[in-house]
C-alpha positions as CSV (number, residue, x, y, z in Angstrom):
1,M,-155.8,206.7,-94.8
2,G,-159.0,205.0,-95.7
3,F,-158.5,205.6,-99.4
4,E,-154.9,204.2,-99.1
5,L,-156.1,201.0,-97.5
6,T,-158.8,200.6,-100.1
7,V,-156.2,200.9,-102.9
8,I,-153.9,198.5,-101.2
9,S,-156.7,195.9,-100.7
10,I,-157.8,196.2,-104.4
11,V,-154.4,195.8,-106.0
12,Q,-153.3,193.0,-103.7
13,G,-156.5,191.2,-104.3
14,M,-156.0,191.5,-108.1
15,A,-152.5,190.1,-107.8
16,L,-153.6,187.3,-105.5
17,S,-156.3,186.2,-108.0
18,F,-153.5,185.2,-110.4
19,L,-151.8,183.2,-107.6
20,V,-155.0,181.5,-106.7
21,E,-155.5,180.4,-110.3
22,G,-152.0,179.0,-110.4
23,A,-152.4,177.3,-107.1
24,R,-155.7,175.7,-108.2
25,S,-154.1,174.2,-111.3
26,V,-151.1,172.9,-109.3
27,F,-153.2,171.2,-106.7
28,V,-155.9,169.9,-109.0
29,E,-153.3,168.3,-111.3
30,G,-151.3,166.9,-108.3
31,R,-148.0,168.6,-109.2
32,L,-145.9,169.1,-106.1
33,A,-142.9,170.9,-107.7
34,P,-144.5,174.3,-108.1
35,T,-145.8,174.3,-104.5
36,P,-142.8,176.3,-103.1
37,Y,-143.4,179.0,-105.7
38,V,-147.1,179.2,-104.7
39,L,-146.1,179.6,-101.1
40,A,-143.3,182.1,-101.9
41,G,-145.9,184.2,-103.9
42,F,-148.3,184.2,-101.0
43,L,-145.6,185.3,-98.6
44,L,-144.5,188.0,-101.0
45,A,-148.0,189.3,-101.3
46,C,-148.4,189.3,-97.5
47,S,-145.1,191.2,-97.1
48,L,-146.0,193.9,-99.5
49,W,-149.5,194.3,-97.9
50,A,-147.9,194.6,-94.5
51,R,-145.5,197.3,-95.7
52,A,-148.3,199.2,-97.4
53,V,-150.5,199.0,-94.3
54,L,-147.6,200.3,-92.1
55,H,-147.2,203.2,-94.5
56,A,-150.9,204.0,-94.4
57,F,-151.0,204.1,-90.6
58,T,-147.8,206.1,-90.2
59,V,-146.5,208.4,-92.9
60,I,-149.4,208.7,-95.4
61,R,-151.3,212.0,-95.1
62,W,-153.6,214.2,-97.1
63,P,-153.1,215.3,-99.9
64,L,-152.2,212.0,-101.3
65,D,-149.1,211.5,-103.4
66,L,-150.7,210.2,-106.6
67,G,-147.4,209.0,-108.0
68,H,-147.0,206.8,-104.9
69,N,-150.5,205.3,-105.3
70,F,-149.8,204.6,-109.0
71,L,-146.8,202.5,-107.9
72,Y,-149.2,200.2,-106.1
73,F,-150.8,199.4,-109.4
74,V,-147.4,198.8,-111.0
75,A,-146.5,196.5,-108.2
76,A,-149.8,194.6,-108.6
77,L,-149.1,194.2,-112.4
78,L,-145.6,192.8,-111.7
79,E,-146.9,190.5,-109.0
80,A,-149.7,189.2,-111.3
81,A,-147.1,188.5,-114.1
82,L,-144.9,186.7,-111.6
83,F,-147.8,184.7,-110.0
84,S,-149.1,183.5,-113.4
85,Q,-145.7,181.7,-113.9
86,A,-145.7,179.8,-110.6
87,G,-145.2,176.5,-112.4
88,R,-142.6,177.8,-114.9
89,P,-139.3,178.5,-113.1
90,E,-137.6,179.6,-116.4
91,R,-140.0,182.5,-116.4
92,W,-140.5,183.0,-112.7
93,Y,-137.0,184.0,-111.9
94,P,-136.4,186.5,-114.7
95,I,-139.8,188.2,-114.0
96,G,-139.1,188.1,-110.3
97,T,-135.7,189.8,-110.8
98,V,-137.3,192.6,-112.9
99,M,-140.1,193.0,-110.3
100,L,-137.5,193.3,-107.4
101,L,-135.6,195.9,-109.3
102,A,-138.8,197.9,-109.7
103,F,-139.6,197.5,-106.0
104,W,-136.1,198.7,-105.2
105,G,-136.7,201.8,-107.2
106,T,-140.0,202.3,-105.4
107,F,-138.2,202.2,-102.1
108,V,-135.8,204.9,-103.3
109,R,-138.7,207.1,-104.5
110,E,-140.5,206.7,-101.2
111,R,-137.8,208.6,-99.4
112,R,-139.6,211.8,-100.2
113,I,-142.6,210.6,-98.1
114,Y,-140.5,210.6,-95.0
115,Q,-139.1,214.0,-95.9
116,A,-142.6,215.4,-96.2
117,R,-143.7,213.7,-93.0
118,R,-141.0,215.4,-91.0
119,R,-142.3,218.8,-92.0
120,D,-145.6,218.3,-90.1
121,L,-144.3,216.6,-87.0
122,A,-146.1,217.8,-83.8
123,G,-143.9,216.4,-81.1
124,P,-140.9,214.2,-80.0
125,V,-142.8,210.9,-80.1
126,G,-143.7,211.6,-83.8
127,A,-140.1,212.5,-84.5
128,A,-138.9,209.3,-82.9
129,L,-141.4,207.3,-84.9
130,V,-140.3,208.8,-88.2
131,D,-136.7,208.2,-87.2
132,A,-137.4,204.5,-86.6
133,L,-139.4,204.1,-89.8
134,E,-136.8,205.9,-91.9
135,Q,-134.0,203.8,-90.5
136,E,-135.9,200.6,-91.4
137,H,-136.7,202.0,-94.8
138,E,-133.0,202.7,-95.5
139,L,-132.2,199.1,-94.4
140,N,-134.4,197.9,-97.1
141,I,-132.8,200.2,-99.7
142,R,-129.2,199.3,-98.7
143,L,-129.5,195.7,-97.6
144,W,-132.7,193.7,-98.2
145,M,-133.6,194.8,-101.7
146,P,-130.1,194.6,-103.2
147,A,-129.7,191.2,-101.5
148,L,-132.9,189.9,-103.0
149,V,-132.0,191.2,-106.5
150,V,-128.6,189.5,-106.3
151,V,-130.1,186.2,-105.2
152,W,-132.9,186.1,-107.7
153,G,-130.5,187.2,-110.5
154,A,-128.1,184.5,-109.5
155,M,-130.9,181.9,-109.6
156,T,-131.9,183.2,-113.1
157,A,-128.3,182.8,-114.3
158,L,-127.9,179.3,-112.9
159,L,-131.2,178.1,-114.5
160,F,-130.1,179.3,-118.0
161,A,-126.5,178.2,-117.5
162,K,-127.3,174.7,-116.2
163,P,-130.9,173.9,-117.5
164,D,-130.1,170.1,-117.5
165,V,-129.5,170.3,-113.7
166,F,-131.9,172.9,-112.5
167,L,-134.8,172.5,-114.9
168,T,-134.7,169.0,-116.3
169,G,-133.2,167.6,-113.1
170,G,-135.7,169.4,-110.9
171,W,-133.2,171.2,-108.6
172,H,-135.1,174.5,-109.2
173,V,-137.5,173.2,-106.5
174,A,-134.7,173.8,-103.9
175,F,-134.5,177.4,-105.1
176,G,-138.2,177.7,-104.7
177,A,-138.1,176.3,-101.1
178,L,-135.2,178.7,-100.3
179,Q,-137.3,181.6,-101.6
180,A,-140.3,180.7,-99.5
181,L,-138.1,180.4,-96.5
182,G,-136.4,183.8,-97.1
183,L,-139.8,185.5,-97.7
184,G,-141.2,183.9,-94.6
185,G,-138.3,185.3,-92.6
186,Y,-138.8,188.7,-94.1
187,L,-142.5,188.7,-93.3
188,A,-141.7,187.7,-89.7
189,Y,-139.2,190.6,-89.6
190,M,-141.9,192.9,-90.7
191,V,-144.4,191.7,-88.1
192,R,-141.7,192.2,-85.4
193,F,-141.0,195.7,-86.6
194,Y,-144.7,196.6,-86.6
195,R,-145.1,195.3,-83.0
196,R,-142.1,197.4,-82.0
197,V,-143.4,200.7,-83.3
198,I,-147.2,200.3,-82.8
199,D,-147.2,202.0,-79.4
200,R,-145.3,204.9,-80.9
201,V,-147.9,205.2,-83.7
202,V,-150.7,205.5,-81.1
203,E,-148.7,208.0,-79.0
204,A,-147.8,210.1,-82.1
205,R,-151.4,210.3,-83.2
206,S,-152.4,211.5,-79.7
207,E,-149.9,214.3,-79.8
208,G,-151.2,215.4,-83.2
209,G,-148.4,213.7,-85.3
């Protein structure tokens, strides 16, 4: 678990360094339009970090799945590419759509982690915990990720179909604000879920799960 947390911290720190640079240029130059994108990027990084930490405390066991850890680096590279375009919506949305497709694929691949975790369950509390985690994971695969891909893809299409309205006219800022709002809601959902299962995590560890 310690190794997993270290990897998570390193890769998210690397991605955030690109967001910090983008935020610095935005605020120093006094440009307000990219602000929602900076906020959305920060909330995205927090959401990914929260999910990774939840994995580390619940279903990650030794020996490590190296393929799963490599995906953290892929995620960080995609985040860095996205965060570097915080002031350029015509690049932000296409890159974000590709990033979300990659994340969706990552969620699908992570199904095997839950399958492996079920093989070493030690009691009913651990089983109930894995059930809750797996149900939430499937909700992401079947609802949250496809919804995000559709929304970001639609935003990309609108930007290129009506550049005079959304780029020149500045209406892309409304998209950025909606993104930040949605990602804030997702992060709040993650925090609530974590609080709901944290007692089970402690109990599962005490029974050897």
